[in-house]
N, CA, C and O of each residue as an XYZ file, in Angstrom:
348
protein
N     175.476    139.049    130.499
C     174.369    139.040    130.369
C     173.725    138.017    130.954
O     174.110    136.872    130.717
N     172.530    138.273    131.901
C     171.695    137.778    132.495
C     170.684    136.480    131.682
O     170.521    136.385    130.466
N     169.990    135.400    132.940
C     169.080    134.928    131.960
C     168.339    135.704    131.490
O     168.554    135.784    130.280
N     167.127    136.687    131.987
C     166.606    137.145    131.295
C     166.794    138.270    130.255
O     165.891    138.788    129.598
N     168.242    138.595    130.203
C     168.188    139.152    128.744
C     168.444    138.370    127.776
O     168.098    138.683    126.637
N     169.067    137.258    128.023
C     169.275    136.224    126.869
C     167.790    135.699    126.539
O     167.650    135.262    125.397
N     166.942    135.684    127.171
C     165.341    135.067    126.777
C     164.929    136.446    126.104
O     164.577    136.373    124.927
N     164.933    137.565    126.651
C     164.673    138.548    125.773
C     165.063    138.481    124.196
O     164.291    138.534    123.238
N     166.708    138.329    124.193
C     166.755    138.243    122.805
C     166.741    137.378    122.059
O     166.973    137.463    120.853
N     166.382    136.121    122.858
C     165.813    134.953    121.736
C     164.915    134.921    121.359
O     164.734    134.445    120.238
N     163.830    135.448    122.164
C     162.096    135.971    121.736
C     162.254    136.900    121.072
O     161.446    136.687    120.168
N     162.840    138.031    120.799
C     162.669    139.176    119.937
C     162.529    138.725    118.666
O     162.020    139.672    118.066
N     162.655    138.001    118.055
C     162.539    137.630    116.425
C     161.070    137.089    116.754
O     160.199    137.821    116.283
N     160.681    136.181    117.325
C     159.348    135.833    117.610
C     158.453    136.956    117.468
O     157.708    137.196    116.517
N     158.597    137.535    118.401
C     157.680    138.815    119.166
C     157.464    139.404    117.934
O     156.254    139.455    117.714
N     158.327    140.013    116.766
C     158.097    140.443    115.847
C     157.476    139.806    114.794
O     156.970    140.581    113.982
N     157.345    138.479    114.533
C     156.763    137.669    113.722
C     155.626    137.624    113.713
O     154.848    137.686    112.761
N     155.331    137.443    115.435
C     153.364    137.585    115.666
C     152.854    139.040    115.365
O     151.731    139.315    114.943
N     153.844    139.908    115.648
C     153.148    141.019    115.377
C     153.191    141.499    114.119
O     152.715    142.614    113.910
N     153.662    140.881    113.249
C     153.615    141.126    111.913
C     152.596    139.920    111.329
O     152.184    139.884    110.170
N     152.347    139.153    112.153
C     150.824    138.339    111.629
C     149.733    138.631    112.105
O     148.645    138.450    111.559
N     150.035    139.354    113.709
C     148.995    140.187    114.327
C     148.287    141.502    112.666
O     147.177    141.547    112.135
N     149.139    142.045    112.483
C     148.831    143.210    111.168
C     148.430    142.695    109.908
O     147.547    143.276    109.276
N     148.954    141.712    109.488
C     148.222    140.899    108.666
C     146.865    140.354    108.424
O     146.115    140.582    107.474
N     146.654    139.454    109.645
C     145.349    138.699    109.540
C     144.776    139.026    111.028
O     144.392    138.163    111.818
N     144.785    140.052    111.203
C     144.458    140.488    112.655
C     142.411    140.541    112.269
O     141.620    140.359    113.195
N     141.976    140.780    110.978
C     140.357    140.886    111.016
C     139.870    139.671    110.725
O     138.679    139.423    110.915
N     140.739    138.747    110.221
C     140.296    137.366    110.576
C     140.577    136.524    111.872
O     140.429    135.302    111.868
N     140.908    137.086    112.766
C     141.503    136.949    114.220
C     139.860    137.317    114.920
O     139.041    136.590    115.482
N     139.857    138.792    114.578
C     138.472    139.699    114.978
C     137.514    138.658    114.552
O     137.138    137.788    115.337
N     137.076    138.733    113.216
C     136.082    137.538    113.023
C     135.799    136.395    113.508
O     134.695    135.943    113.811
N     137.070    135.814    113.597
C     136.981    134.376    114.348
C     136.450    134.400    115.825
O     135.786    133.439    116.212
N     136.662    135.257    116.513
C     136.777    136.095    118.177
C     134.859    136.101    118.044
O     134.134    135.472    118.815
N     134.390    136.923    116.944
C     133.048    137.086    117.174
C     131.927    135.990    116.921
O     130.838    135.971    117.496
N     132.298    135.220    116.115
C     132.050    133.928    115.859
C     132.000    133.236    116.997
O     130.866    132.977    117.402
N     132.990    132.828    117.686
C     133.225    131.718    118.559
C     132.128    132.288    119.723
O     131.292    131.524    120.206
N     132.213    133.582    120.083
C     131.464    134.868    121.353
C     130.222    133.941    120.624
O     129.996    132.857    121.162
N     129.707    134.177    119.867
C     128.253    133.974    119.357
C     127.551    132.744    119.721
O     126.487    132.702    120.338
N     128.302    131.635    119.245
C     127.981    130.282    119.278
C     128.350    129.716    120.788
O     127.703    128.729    121.140
N     129.364    130.265    121.752
C     128.994    130.233    123.117
C     128.113    130.991    123.781
O     127.704    130.623    124.883
N     127.712    132.103    123.232
C     126.600    132.871    124.110
C     125.197    132.267    123.582
O     124.138    132.594    124.119
N     125.256    131.383    122.518
C     123.895    130.809    122.000
C     123.764    129.277    122.914
O     122.741    128.831    123.433
N     124.994    128.731    122.911
C     124.977    127.071    123.538
C     124.629    127.788    125.353
O     123.992    127.100    126.151
N     125.013    128.807    125.636
C     124.842    129.156    127.158
C     123.185    129.587    127.443
O     122.655    129.462    128.546
N     122.683    129.971    126.560
C     121.212    130.772    126.777
C     121.373    131.640    126.862
O     120.369    132.157    127.353
N     122.263    132.482    126.651
C     122.368    134.015    126.814
C     122.491    134.387    128.429
O     122.202    135.461    128.958
N     123.004    133.184    129.056
C     122.944    133.603    130.559
C     124.323    134.659    130.877
O     124.345    135.492    131.782
N     125.637    134.350    129.730
C     126.749    134.959    130.283
C     127.239    136.010    129.286
O     128.383    136.259    128.907
N     126.174    136.508    128.994
C     126.697    137.371    127.515
C     127.242    138.226    128.031
O     128.198    138.555    127.329
N     127.149    139.017    129.226
C     128.191    139.765    129.449
C     129.449    139.719    129.838
O     130.135    140.739    129.768
N     129.897    138.686    130.253
C     131.499    138.014    130.880
C     131.726    137.800    129.285
O     132.770    138.226    128.791
N     130.824    137.188    128.529
C     131.584    136.708    127.227
C     132.016    137.815    126.497
O     133.175    137.695    126.102
N     131.423    138.916    126.171
C     131.450    139.905    125.525
C     132.796    140.839    126.071
O     133.578    141.479    125.369
N     132.789    140.707    127.393
C     133.886    141.508    127.881
C     135.202    140.461    127.578
O     136.070    140.895    126.820
N     135.334    139.383    128.029
C     136.378    138.203    127.171
C     136.399    138.566    125.893
O     137.576    138.595    125.534
N     135.820    138.800    125.198
C     135.714    138.784    123.449
C     136.727    140.082    123.562
O     137.834    140.095    123.026
N     136.211    141.124    124.304
C     136.579    143.003    124.100
C     138.065    142.929    124.586
O     138.965    143.564    124.036
N     138.267    142.025    125.760
C     139.866    141.713    126.031
C     140.788    141.419    124.807
O     141.636    142.074    124.202
N     140.221    140.046    124.682
C     140.948    139.440    123.321
C     140.788    140.403    122.081
O     141.501    139.918    121.202
N     140.281    141.353    121.689
C     140.301    142.156    120.597
C     141.563    143.238    121.218
O     142.567    143.447    120.537
N     141.384    143.839    122.493
C     142.051    144.738    122.578
C     143.713    144.326    122.629
O     144.633    145.071    122.290
N     143.845    142.815    123.191
C     145.018    142.249    122.924
C     145.587    142.198    121.249
O     146.667    142.611    120.827
N     144.797    141.740    120.709
C     145.203    141.990    119.200
C     145.255    142.952    118.648
O     145.728    143.032    117.514
N     144.735    144.038    119.364
C     145.328    145.309    118.256
C     146.500    145.734    118.954
O     147.243    146.436    118.268
N     146.826    145.539    119.968
C     148.047    146.252    120.680
C     148.998    145.175    119.996
O     149.934    145.714    119.403
N     148.992    144.093    119.946
C     149.931    143.126    119.149
C     150.255    143.321    117.569
O     151.383    143.046    117.162
N     149.289    143.780    116.716
C     149.149    144.520    115.778
C     149.930    146.099    115.557
O     150.741    146.560    114.754
N     149.416    146.448    116.376
C     150.221    147.746    116.419
C     151.406    148.215    117.155
O     151.552    149.418    117.372
N     152.491    147.103    117.659
C     153.143    147.002    118.454
C     154.283    148.177    117.921
O     154.546    149.295    118.366
N     154.757    147.511    116.926
C     155.688    148.318    115.847
C     155.371    149.206    115.144
O     156.028    149.290    114.107
N     154.054    150.444    115.404
C     153.896    151.490    114.941
C     153.069    150.899    113.420
O     152.354    151.729    112.860
N     153.154    149.831    112.941
C     152.476    149.721    111.712
C     151.108    149.878    111.445
O     150.561    150.368    112.433
N     150.332    149.669    110.532
C     149.126    150.131    110.390
C     147.589    149.317    111.321
O     147.756    148.614    112.317
N     146.393    149.577    110.806
C     145.381    148.987    111.442
C     145.376    147.391    110.970
O     145.775    146.809    109.961
N     144.701    146.960    112.251
C     144.701    145.578    112.346
C     143.880    144.914    111.386
O     143.963    143.706    111.164
N     142.757    146.013    110.574
C     141.615    145.500    109.590
C     142.194    146.458    108.482
O     142.720    147.540    108.746
N     142.022    145.879    107.052
C     142.353    146.483    106.034
C     141.074    147.245    105.897
O     139.926    146.909    106.188
N     141.689    148.685    105.230
C     140.669    150.021    104.947
C     139.172    149.381    104.303
O     138.052    149.846    104.518
N     139.501    148.213    103.480
C     138.562    148.365    102.691
C     137.144    147.453    103.278
O     135.974    147.476    102.894
N     137.925    146.548    104.526
C     136.804    145.939    105.132
C     136.612    146.141    106.477
O     137.196    145.677    107.457
N     135.567    147.017    106.348
C     135.079    147.521    108.120
C     135.064    146.432    109.042
O     134.634    145.328    108.707
N     135.573    146.708    110.355
C     135.353    145.859    111.549
C     133.981    146.056    111.923
O     133.250    147.044    111.992
N     133.792    144.350    112.231
C     132.070    144.288    112.586
C     131.719    145.584    114.083
O     132.416    146.178    114.906
N     130.533    145.516    113.813
C     130.225    146.698    114.791
C     130.557    145.553    116.338
O     130.785    144.359    116.140
N     130.542    145.924    117.273
C     130.829    145.885    118.821
C     129.254    145.521    119.270
O     128.446    146.440    119.138
N     128.834    144.417    119.719
C     127.244    144.669    120.638
C     128.004    144.609    122.198
O     129.132    144.260    122.546
N     126.924    145.079    122.876
C     127.037    145.155    123.951
C     126.026    144.767    125.295
O     126.423    144.963    126.443
């Protein structure tokens, strides 16, 4: 077994745990990303709004990929709708 195989084997339990946490708390992370993006956008005087939205969108997409990695449920609970994305 090579070094990479050993690393992958040792990191697999952590990956599963991160995926489970992303499923459970994805809506909280998404909400936090939206709040942080809003604050940064206001602090920069809305000069970089497009870049902030792009970065926020990529972070949300990564969060969704983590949450759905094992084929589980949605990142947001069904009774709490995800906040609308503003472009």
